[in-house]
N, C-alpha and C positions, 0 to 999 in steps of 0.2 A: 524415276522419278520421286517415288515414294521414299524412296534411302535417303534420296537427296535433301530432302523435309526434313527425314526425322534425326540424319546428321547437322542443320542448320539450330534444330527446335536445340538440341544436345549439347552447341557449341553457345548456343544464346545460355544455354543456364550456367555454365561453367562459371564463371562472373560471378552469378547467382551463391554457389556454392561455397566460391572464394569468399565471397561477402560474409554470407554464415561462418565459415573459419576464421576468418580474422577476426568478426566479431565474440566468437569464442576465445578464442584466445586473449583478445583482450580484456573479455569479463575474468577468465582465469587468472588472467596477470595481474590484475586492477588488485582482485578478491583476496588472490595469496598476501600481496603486500599489503593489505589493506590489515587484514587477520594479523600478519606479522607486527605489525605497528601496533595494533591492541591488546597482541600477548605478552611482546616484550614489557609493555609498560603497566600489563596488571603484575609481571612478573617483579619488577621495578620495585612495586611496592611504593611508587609514587600517588600521590592523595589527588595532585590537581596537576593541569599543566597550563600554558598561558595561553594554547588555541582553546581553551575551553573544556577541553575533558577533564572529569569528575568522576573518581572510583565508585562512585555510591550510583552514578546514573545508569540509565537501564543500557542494556549491550546495546541495543539499536540506534540511542543518541548518542552513545561514545562512536559506535564502528562512524555513523557517520561524520563525524568530528573528524577519525582519523583514516579518513578514506582518500588511499593514494592520489596524488596528485588531484587533488578536490580543487583547488584552486583553479588551476589549469581550465578543468571543464567548466568551473563557474565563471572564468573570465570570457571565454571564447561564448556562451551563451548569451553574459550579459552585453559583449558587445555586437553579436548577428541582433539583441534586440534592442539596442542603440539603432542601429541603422535603419531598423524596422521601425525606428519612433514609438514605441511600444511601452505605454504610460504606466503598464503594468506588467511585474516580474516575480515570479515568487512570493506569492503574497506581500507585495512591496511595491508601493504607489510612486510612481515620480511626478511632483507637484509641477508647476507651469515654472516654477521659479528653481524647478532642478533637487531641489532636496528630496530624500526618499521618507517615508514614511505609509502608515495604515492607517487601511478605513475601520471605523466603530460601529457595528450596530449600537441600534438603541437599547438601550440595557432597562429593567425590570422597574418599574415606578413602585412597587411595594417593596422590593428589596433597597430600592435605593432611603425611601421613606424611614424603612425598618433600622437599616444603618444610621441614621438624621437620629432616631430616637436613641440607640444605641448609646450614641454620641449624648446624648440628654443628661441618662442615667449619669456618665461618669464626670460630665458637667455640674449635676449637684451634689454629687458625692465630694468634688473638690471644693465647689462650695463649703459644706459642711467643715470641710479643714484649711480655711480663708487661703484656697490656691485659687488658681484660674485655669481655662481651657480653651484653647487657641485652634482654630483649622484654618490651614494653610492651603489654599491648593494650587497646586504648581500647574504651570503650561503645558499644551499638549502641541504636539508640531505643526498640525493644523489649526492656522489664529482665528479664532472666532471673526474678525474684522479683515481679513483676508486670507481666507482661506487656500485659494490660490491651485485648486482642484481642475484635475482635467476634465472633459467633456465626459458625462455618463459616469462618474463616479459621486455616490452618497459615502456620509461622514455623520454619524451623530456624537461625537467627542464633546462638544462645546453645548449639546442639546443635553446630553446626560450630564456634566457640569453644572450649568445651568439649573436645571432640576436639584441634583444634590445640596446647593449652597444656599437652593431657596429653602428646602427642607431643614436644613442646620441656623439658618437665619431668622426661622417663625420660630424654633425653638430658643431663640433668644444669646444661641453661640455664638461668641466673638469668632470674626472670620478676614482673614486677606484673600482675596482673589487674585494672582500673579496676574491674570490676563488684564484685570482693570488697570493693574500698577505699571506696569509697561506702556499702556495707552495713555492713561494719565501723566505719565514723564515722556512720553513721546518717542519712545522708545520702538524698535522695530524687534518683534520676538524672535522672527529669525535668524536673524544675525547672532541671538543668544544659542542656540540648538547646534549641534554637530549634524553636518550635510547627510552625512550617513547613518545615523544613529538615533532612538527615540531619546536617548539623553540630554539635557540642557547642558550648558559649558558648566566651566567653574567662576567663570565673571556669572554667567544667571545665580549660578548659588549662591554668591555671593553678593550679590543684591536683594534676592529673596530672605539672606540674612540680617542685611540691613531693615527688612520689613518688619522681621521680628525683634530685632532688637529697639525698633522704635515705640514696638508696639512693648514690648516692657517697660522700656522708660515711661511710657503715658501711662498705661495700668498697675503695673509694681511700683511705681514712684521710686525705683532704682537707676543708678548710673548705668553707664556702658562705658563710655568714652569715645572719646571722637580715634584715640589709638587703632582699635582693634575694628573700626566702622568706616573709615578713611583708606580707600584704595590708594593711595599714596605711599602708604606706607607697610605696602608689600610690595615683594618685585613677582613680574611675569614670564618667566621662562617660555620659551616657544619650541616646540619641537614641530619641525614642519614636516606635512604627509607621513604623520606618525597615525593614527586613529580612525581603524576601520571600523564603524559600528556594525550593528545586528543587521542591520537593513542593507548595509553596504556588502557583509560579511554572504549575505543571499545570491548580490547581485554583480559584484564585481566593480575592483574600480575601473574597468573599463565603460562601465555604465553609469555609477554615480559621483565616479572620484574618489578622494580619499581626503579627511580632514587633520589640518594641525593641532596638536593640543599645546594646552596651556598648564604649567604650575604655578598656582598660586600660593607664594610664601611668606612670612612678617619678616620683617627688615629688623625689627624690636626682640629682645629677648624675651625665649619662650621655656616653662619648666610645666612639662603635665606629666600626669601622673593615671594609669587605666589599674585602676584597682582588681580588676578581673585575672588580666595577664599580668600584675606585679611591674611592669615595667617603667621606667620613667625616664626621660627626657625629653630635647626638644620638640619642638611642632613637628621636624621632620621623620627624627628619629623613632617617634611614639603613632603617627596617624601617618605617615604616608609612604608606599612599596615603592623604589625609586627602579628597580629589576625594571618593569614594563618601559619605564625611560631610557633603558640601556641596551635593551634587545627587543627584536619583534616580539609584538602579542597580540591575540586577537582581542583579549580584556585590559586594555589601558585602561579604560574609563573605572570601571569595576575595582581593578586589585590598589591601582596609583593614590586612590581616594579611600578604597573599602576597610580602612581598620578603624574611619571614624565612626561608622554605622555598628559597631559591634560591643559598648564599654561603656562601663563607669569611671567616667574621667573627671580626675581633680585639677583644678591650676590655680594654683596659690598665685600668680599676680593678675588675677582678674579684680577688674575695677568693681563688679558687680557680686554679691556673694550670693545670689539669687542661688537655687538648686533647679534648672531644669532636667523635661524630659523630651526626649525628641523622636516620635514614631513616626518609621518613615520607612521606604523600601529605597532603590538604587537611587532613585530624584535627589534622597538626603546625604549622597555619599558628596556633595559638593554644597552641602550646605554645613552638615555637620562641623569640620574643621574649624570655623568659623566662631559656631555658635560654643563650639569648647574653648575659642581661645577667650569669649565675653561673660563667660558666668563663670562662677567657683567652680561648682557641681554641676555636670550636664551625665546624664545617661541615655546612651540612644539603643535603639532596638527597633525590631520589627512586629509586625500585626498578633504577636501571641503574646502584646502584654498584658498584662492582669491586675487583676486586685492584690494578688500579694507583694509584687514585685511594688507596685504603686503606693501601697502601705509600708513596705520597707523605705524606699526611697525619700517619699514623702516630702513631693517636688513641691516648690512655689507657682511651676506653669509646668501643664504638657503641652505642646506643640504635636499638631496632628499635621503631617504634609504629604499626603498619598499621590502615585503617579494615576494620572487616569483611570488604568484600567482595576485599580484595587480598590475605585470606590463602590465596587459590587461586592468586593469580599464579603464570604457570608461569615457574619462572625468578627470580624476583621476591627470592628469597634466595640468591641463588647467586652470589657474588662471583665464583669461577673463570669464569665464562661468558666 
């Protein structure tokens, strides 16, 4: 009887052994082909790929990007989470309206106050030179007036932006709060975000540009012109089911869907020169990368409009002869192209902008336009660093 019982236990263990062996084979196979992908790209000398690989990244980050069959694993996981109606997956929240986003903690008020003081110093420095400083707060996916948050999830993004804007305004700095602009104009801010991404759409970027142009006309006394500020003078090309944002990449299409992508281009003649690269051509030639609209990519937003956020642009056709500096992050990529169309000289840069560059450019207007997460960047607003 004891031998029968022992044999029965051994038989029950066999599937466990088989499962362990199968799992080992799976890990070995996946690891081998993932490493092969990694080393093949390393040997090729490619600096970056459209799926997010960047040569300078740490090994773990690039290995995760190049993981063999990664998309299939994410899709399976996302589908299971959707069936179970999980509101949170891989640090991504699905709002009640099915838009994907992330919650944010409360930021240090001392740090936000210091950043506002740094902006004040810049304002004073610019005013001594007859120039102006404008702070534009971009949108965050979670709307201040309609947060759509699932039960049990807290978010402090709007409180953070409210406090930072309060500090900036108290320092006498001109501000445009895009959240308030959308509300005042009766626009649903969710409709101006990609469902699967933290970025706003090109239409939102154009709308933000019109507010900057309106400010320039009112405060600088310059004319921008209806040609560049009227959306009717642009064509909008639609690419259906083409953009999967960072949130969507973490959760899969079956969990959060996929977005259409729009390319907004002027129908009027354009000639633009990037003094840094020496390139001269039309709006599309200099500012737009069409390659991500012709083949699948995981960085459509960043690459398509990306050329606009890294240069010193001269536009001889601009109605306004003013020089503008736009300090921004990826949110500025769909704002900068239109700013470049509106002003004769536009310098676009990140938060490494400093006094040396400011003196060199000698702008009439400096515009800061950060994503929510960058309002707490240490020394991001200190041009005297």
